[in-house]
N, C-alpha and C positions, 0 to 999 in steps of 0.2 A: 433387592434387586434394584438395579440401577436404572435411576428414571431419564427418559431423554424429551428434551421439549425440542418441537423442529420450529426453527422458527424464518417461515416459507415466506414468498410476496406474491404480489399479482405482476410482478415487472422488475426489471434490474433499476436497481437505483434506489428504492423504496426504504431505504435505512435500516433493510437485515442486521447490518455489520453493527451499527449501533446500538440495535437491540441487543442484540446480543451480547455484546460488551458489556454494557447498564445491567442485565441479568444478572451476567455473572459476577459482576462489584459488588452488587444487590445480594448474592448468595454468598459469596465471600463476607460482606462484613455479619452474618449471621452466621458464621462457622461452618455454613455447606460447604463440603467435598464436592466442586464440582469445576469441570473442565468443556474447553470447544472444541467441537466437529465439526467440518466442514470435509465429506467428502471427495469432491472434486471441484477445483477453482479455476479461473482462467486469468491470468494476470501476469503482466511484468513488474509486477511490483514485490518484491520478493524479500523474505527474512531468512536469516538462519537459523536453524534449529536442531537440537540434539536424536539423533538417529538411535531408536532404544535398541539395546543391545552393544550395542558397539562401544568400545572403549575409545573415546576423542573425539568419535563419529560424529558428524556434522551434515546437514540436508537442507534444501531448501524448501520451503513453507512460502502459502500467501499474508501477505504485509496484515490483512484482517486475523487471519487465526494465531500472527505472534501477537497483537492487539490485544485480542480478546482473552490468550494464555495469560497476559499480564493483569488483564482486568481479574481473574481467577485468582492471582497470584498463583500461579504455577509456572514450571520451565516450559516453554515451548518445546514440543518435539516434532518429528513428523506423522506422527499418528494425528495430532491435531490438524492436519490436512495433508491426507495422504495421495492424492492426485492433483497436482499440478500443471496446467498447462500455460508455454508460456510463448506467446506469440511470436512469430521471428519474420513474418513478414511473407509475402507471395501464397499468404491463404494457408501457412503451414505452422504448426505448434513446436516445441519440444515438449517432450511427455517426460514429467516427474514422476517419479512412483515413490512413495515414502523415503523422499530429499534425493534419489540420486536420475540426472538425467538415464534416460533409456534410450530415446529414437526423436528424430526430429520431421514431422511426418504431415499430409493433410489432414482434413479433418474425416474427412471418409476413411482413408486410412485406420484412421484410430481408432473409430467404433467397428473397424472391421479385424484389426490384428491387436488392436491392445483393452481392449473395453473391457474386457474376459478379465484379463488381465488384472485390469483397476479395480475391479469391482468386487476382486476377493482379497486383493490389496485393502481395500477400503472397508470389507467386514473385518479382516484380522485386527488393523486399527481399532478400528471400532470396539473390539472384543475387548482388546488390551486395554481400554481407556474404564471399562464398564466395569472390568476388574477390580480399577483399584481407586475409582471416585463411586461417588452417591447419586451425583445428577450430569447429565450432560447436555448442555444449551447447543444444539448442531445448529449451523445455517443453509438457508437452501442457496440456487442459486438462481439467477434470473426470477422467470416466472414457474410456479409448478403447475400450470396447465398450460404447456408446452406439448398441446394434444402430437406434433409430430414428432416429438423425441420421449413420450412415453412411454415406452420399450428399453429406453437405455439412459432413461434420465438417473445420474448417478445419485448428483446432491440431491434432490427432493422424492422422488416416486425413490427409489428402491432403497435410500437412506428410512425413510418414514415405516418402511415396511422392513428393513433387519434391525432396525433399530427398535422396534417395536410403539414408535414416537406419537405423541400427542402435536398436532400442531397448531400454533397461532400464527395467521395468513395476517399479514401487514398491507397495506394501500397508502401509496401517497396521494394525499390532497390535495397537494402543488400543481400537480398533474391535469388536474381535473378529472370529474367523472371517477371519484372514489369510489360511489357507491354500484354504479353498473362494474368496476374491474371488479370491487370483492365477489359481488354476484356471480359475476359472467364467470369466475373462476372458479367458485364452490360449483356452479353448474358443470364446468368442464371436466373437473377431476372424476376418476373411476368412482365408483361404487364404497369399495374399503376405505380410499384416502379421506373421501370427505365424511365417514365417520370418523375420522382421529380430528376433526379441525373439530377444537374444544371454545375456539373462540376469535375476533375479528379484532384490529389494531386499526386504527385512523391516525396515520402521520404528517407531520409537518403541516399543521392546521395551523394559520393565521386569523386574529381576528376574536370576535364573541361566539365562545364554546356556544352557547343556549340557542344560537341561531342552527347550529346542527342537529339538534335535540329530534324534532320530526323526524328528519332521514333516517338518523339512529334507530327512531324505534321501528318506525318499517322495516327499514335491514335487518332488525332481529327478529321481527315476525316474518318476514317472507324467508329468511334462511335459517330459522330455526336456532341462530347461533349469536351467543353474548356478544355486544361491542364492549371488551375488557380494557379501553381505554383511549382516549383521542392526547397525542403526545403534539408542542405546539411545535413551532418550526424555531427549533434551538440548537445551534451545534458545538457540543462540547469541545469540539479541536481535537478528536483522532483523525490518525493520517488519513487518506483519500483510500481505499483499496485499487482501484481503475485509472489513476490520474485524471480524475476530473476536473480537476483545478487547473490544469494543464489545458490550454488552445489547441485546436484543429492544427495541424500540420502550416502553415503560410501566416497564420492569424498572429494578433497580439492578445497578451491578457495580463492581468499585473493581482496579487496577492499580496494582502497587507494593509489594503487603502480603507479598512474600517477601523482601525486605531485610534483616530480622533485627532493626527499629527495632521498641520496642513502641508500642503507638497511643498512648501517654499521653504519647508522646516524637514523634509524627508530626505532618504539618500534612494539611490534606484539600481538594483543589483540586476545587471540584465542577464538572461538565460537562454541561449540558443534553443530554440526546437526543432531537437531532432526530430526525420521522419521516424526511427525506431526507438525513442526515449522510452528511459526504462527508470524503473526505482525512482520517481519521481519525489515521492515523498521524502527524499532528502531535503528539498526546499524547503516543504513545510515550518518546521522549525523556525527557518531564518526569517520568513514573512512573520513571524509571531514576534518578533524584536520592533517594540514601539518605533515608529521612524523608515522604518524598511519598508520598502516596496521591491518585491521580487516580480520581474515584467518580462516575461516571455516572448522572445521575439525571434520574427521570419529570419530566416541565413541570411536572406538581402538587407538587413534591415543594417542602418548607423548604430554605433556606439555613442554618437554624441551627447547624449544626456544620460548615458549610463554612467555612475561613478565606481561599482567593481565589477566583476561578473564571474559567474561559476557555469563551469563545461559539465551537464551532469551525464550520468549514466546512459548504456545504449545497446540495447538487444542486439545491432550488428556496425561494430566499429566504425570497421574499413567503409559500409556503404556511406551512412553517415558522414565520413571523413569526406569522402568524395565527392555528397552532396553540399556540404560546405564550400568545398572548393570551387566548385561550378560556380556559386553563388556570391563567389568571393569573401567569404569569410574571413576565410586564412589571412587576406591582406587586413580585414578592416582588426583583428585581434591583435597581431602583429602591431599595427597603430597606437591601438587602447593603451595610454599609460596608468591606468589603474590597477589596483589587486587583482587575480587570478586565481581563484583554484580549479581545477578539474579531478572531477569523482569518476575511478573506475576508466568506462572509457570515455570519460573528457580528458583523463590523466593522459589514459594511452594517445590522445589526439595530441597530446602536448610537445609531444617527442618528436626527436629528429626523423624516426622512421619505424614500419612496423612490417615485421618478415613474416614469413609462411604466411601471408594474409591471402583468405580466400576472395574472387574477386565475385562479387553478385553478378549474373547473368552471363561471364563468360567461361564459368570451370576451370579461370587457373590459378595456381598459384602465383603470389609476385609479393615484390617489396613494396609499402606503398610512401608515400615522402608523409611526415607530419606536419604540424605546425611550427615545429622548432623552438618552440621557447624554455623548452628544458633540455637539458643533457642528461637522454635515458634514449633507450632502442626498448619494442616491445617485441617479442617471437612468441608468435600462436604457438597452441598446439591441442589435442584433444580434451587434452583435462582439463577440468573442472575445478579451481579452486573456492571450495566451500568449507569456509570459518571464520571463528566469532575472534575478535580482536581487541586488545587493551594494551597502548603504547603510552608513551609519557609524551609530551607535549612540547615542542620546541616554538617557543617566540619569533619564529621567521616572521619578518615582513607582513603578509596576510595574514598571521595571526599574531599581532605584536600584542603583549599582555596577557595573552595567554596561560594558562600553567595548570599543572595537576596532571592528570591521565586522563586519556582519550576511548570511550567503547565503542565497539562498533562490530562491524562483520563484512568479509568478504566474498563477492560473488563474482566470480571472475574466469577468463579463458584466457591463457596467455602470461609468460613471464616478461616484466620490466626490468631492467640493468642501467645503471650509468655508463656512460659514454668517455671514451680519451682518457684526458688525465682529470677531469674533475673529482671531487670527492664521494665518500660513499653516502646513499642516501641518508638521511635524518631517522628514520626507522624504516625495517622493511617494508617494501612498497608506499613509499613515500621518497619526493623528491623537492627540492625548491630550487631558487635561484631568481635573484634579480622583482620581487615583488611577485614571483608567481608559484604558485606551489598545485603542486600532482598528489595525489592520494590513492589505494585503492581501499579507503575506511570508508563502506558507507554508512549512514548514521553521523558522519562529521560532524550536523550541525544540531542534532539532539542532545549533544556535551554544553550545557550553559556557558561555560570559559569559552569556547568555539566560537558561539555564535555571537557570543558579544563583543570578541573582539574582530571578527571579518565583520561587525557590523559597526566598531567604532572607525575600523581601516576604512569603509563605504563615507562615513562621513567625513573620514579626515580627508580624501579624495574629493569630496562635494565641496570643503571649505566653512561646512557648517560642524555644529558642537550636538550630539547626539541630545534626542529629549530625556529630560530625570527621570527614573524610574519611578514607577509610581505603586509598588507591591509586587509580592512575588509572584513566581509563577504557577499558574492556578493547576489544577489536577484533573482531565480529562476524564480519567474513571470514575471519580469518584463524581464529573458533573454529568455524566451519562447515565452513570447510579442515579444521581438524585433526578434528573429526567423523568427517569421512569417510574422510582416511587411515588413520585407529586404527582404522578397525574395515571397509575394506573386503578382499575376499581380496585374494589376489595375480593371480588370473586376473581379476579388478576393473582391478587395477591396469595389467597387461599392454594390457587392453583400452582404456584411458583417456591410453595413453603415460605413467602415470604413475610407472614405474621406467624412463624415456626409451628404453625398446624399441617399436618399431611393431608392430601388428600384423600 
């Protein structure tokens, strides 16, 4: 029998994704055949995964399940996240079932017309995983005690029941009120789910652990459930699931300031904060380069302090292009003299025009003028391209010094082609000219050679030398496993077979 552990939370962003990834890598270390599962996810940070049973067929899953599959050292498949909702603005979301887009609907319509189909797909995917793995570590969504959604909570309530899962409940102490959150969540659970909770986990603790002990003992007494561990506030470096690193629209935020490099010796990569920003995880590896600051900037901001620019992906290319033009960002970008890279929707904006574009709020289809920095055009069509990619690296000016091959994935609608008498693209889906590079390759900066080369280009534009490298890149999957294994109780180790002894 396959065993299922459901890592559920008292709220969103309590650290469930990291806990699941750490457990999966810890199990993999011991030779346990384990896999991740999240029945339903909501995120615009997606990755490409294999569709089971299809020949060279690929679909979309949430970034956290792709990360968790890598932690478990298994190939990501759409079974790991059979239902993905991608918010597209206006209260609507694109519904992706087992990797393929089915519809774009408001929340109410999803529950009325698609939820039963989604539930059936989730059960089918879970059963396929259960047939081929010994342990499944499932991740819940938000709070497991959303009583207004208890009859249609696919990621929590339904998963616990159809997977016959044991539940570990995670609370975030950094928010404050963790004891009340854990106790209250248990009290609000349906009786059958409360019986499935085997233990509590306190996450993101700072300070002296002994100060917690009286509260932990009383919590165990009141709930009848053991506290299985207290995890310190320590980020292992896994990609964010929901673009938490990006500021709100109109605000400014900076990544990479914790590397100890003085501001005077750092280079700044400006990133326009699109209203419909997607796949923001593309920027996180770049922020890991010592001395590189990734600065999200409002669309009306100046680029006077920027040394390089990256235009990220967007769920609504045309709407964000129009928003950027209204704020004068197109003129600001054209006057910028440093290296520029556009990824996916950002690449499409860099071209001369976008044809067959649906303009939000008008219902019309039109041709929209791009920023005009690359000799290409994009023609939109209903078909979505979803595939993995591996291509050679051409050392064009924004990536001078890069070499080898780049791996990543494409998720986009529309086809881009060069215009006029300009040469053909460097690789299918990539064009470069005069220090500007556009590409459909998500995950571009996960390739070490490329992120180092672009970082060097930013330092060159700043007129400073890159800091000396002090070591190799750390492995976030091992770090996540170490975090859990160091701070779990013996009872938790036994529960999850981390001591080699089945429960």
